[in-house]
C-alpha positions in Angstrom: 12.6 -120.6 37.6 15.8 -122.7 37.0 15.5 -124.7 33.8 18.8 -126.4 33.6 22.0 -127.1 35.6 25.2 -128.2 34.0 28.4 -129.7 35.0 31.6 -130.5 33.1 33.3 -133.9 33.3 36.0 -135.8 31.3 33.6 -138.4 29.8 30.1 -136.9 29.5 28.5 -139.9 27.9 29.6 -142.3 30.6 28.8 -140.0 33.5 25.4 -139.2 32.1 24.6 -142.9 31.7 25.6 -143.6 35.3 23.7 -140.6 36.7 20.7 -141.6 34.6 20.8 -145.0 36.3 21.0 -143.4 39.7 18.0 -141.1 39.2 16.0 -143.6 37.0 15.7 -141.1 34.1 17.0 -141.4 30.6 20.1 -139.5 29.4 19.8 -138.2 25.9 22.4 -136.5 23.6 21.8 -132.8 23.4 24.1 -130.4 21.6 27.6 -130.7 22.8 26.7 -133.1 25.7 24.0 -135.1 27.3 20.9 -134.2 29.3 19.0 -135.9 32.0 15.5 -134.4 32.0 13.8 -133.9 35.3 10.1 -134.3 36.1 10.2 -131.8 39.0 13.1 -129.5 38.6 15.9 -128.3 36.4 17.3 -130.6 33.7 20.9 -131.7 34.3 23.3 -131.1 31.3 26.6 -133.1 31.3 29.2 -131.4 29.2 32.9 -132.2 28.4 35.4 -130.5 30.6 38.4 -129.2 28.6 41.7 -131.0 29.2 43.5 -129.4 32.1 40.5 -127.5 33.4 39.8 -127.9 37.1 37.0 -130.2 38.3 33.6 -129.0 39.4 34.0 -130.3 42.9 32.4 -127.2 44.4 29.3 -127.2 42.1 26.8 -128.2 44.8 24.5 -130.5 42.8 22.1 -132.8 44.7 20.2 -135.6 43.1 17.2 -137.6 44.4 17.3 -141.4 43.8 14.7 -144.2 44.2 17.7 -146.5 44.9 18.8 -147.6 48.4 22.1 -146.6 50.0 23.5 -150.0 49.2 22.5 -149.8 45.5 24.1 -146.3 45.1 27.3 -147.6 46.8 27.3 -150.7 44.5 27.2 -148.4 41.4 29.9 -146.2 42.8 32.1 -149.2 43.5 31.5 -150.6 40.0 32.6 -147.3 38.5 35.6 -146.9 40.9 34.1 -143.6 42.2 34.7 -142.7 45.8 31.5 -142.4 47.9 30.7 -141.9 51.5 27.6 -141.6 53.6 27.7 -138.4 55.6 25.2 -137.6 58.4 25.2 -134.0 59.4 23.4 -133.4 62.8 19.6 -133.4 62.4 19.5 -135.1 59.0 19.2 -138.7 57.7 22.3 -138.1 55.7 23.6 -137.7 52.2 25.8 -139.8 50.0 28.7 -137.8 48.7 29.8 -139.2 45.3 32.9 -138.2 43.4 32.2 -138.5 39.7 35.3 -139.7 37.9 37.0 -139.4 41.3 37.0 -135.6 41.4 33.6 -133.9 40.7 31.4 -134.1 43.8 27.6 -134.4 43.8 25.2 -135.4 46.6 22.8 -138.2 46.2 19.8 -138.6 48.5 17.7 -141.8 48.8 14.0 -141.7 49.5 14.8 -142.2 53.2 17.2 -139.2 53.2 14.7 -137.0 51.4 12.0 -137.6 54.0 14.1 -136.1 56.9 
């Protein structure tokens, strides 16, 4: 059983707050970072990435959201984070979101999760 997944970013407090908004769960301080507790899977720990360390763009994290595609894109736009809606064959798609412009996660709306 996986209990926690972590990722490292430049501004853990800010990234945790934005991701908490996307998944509609609280972000709480925990140890050296922030945690978003899950109701159905592993918790997500957001930790500080040391200066000069490479991004975690290949970490492969997917998040479910109750938000619409437009709402996720509005948050990404507000933050200045690149996002794109990608539709691999046979799927309803996925939103690729680059946290802080360089750490990729996938966000799936309810419609995308049903496919």
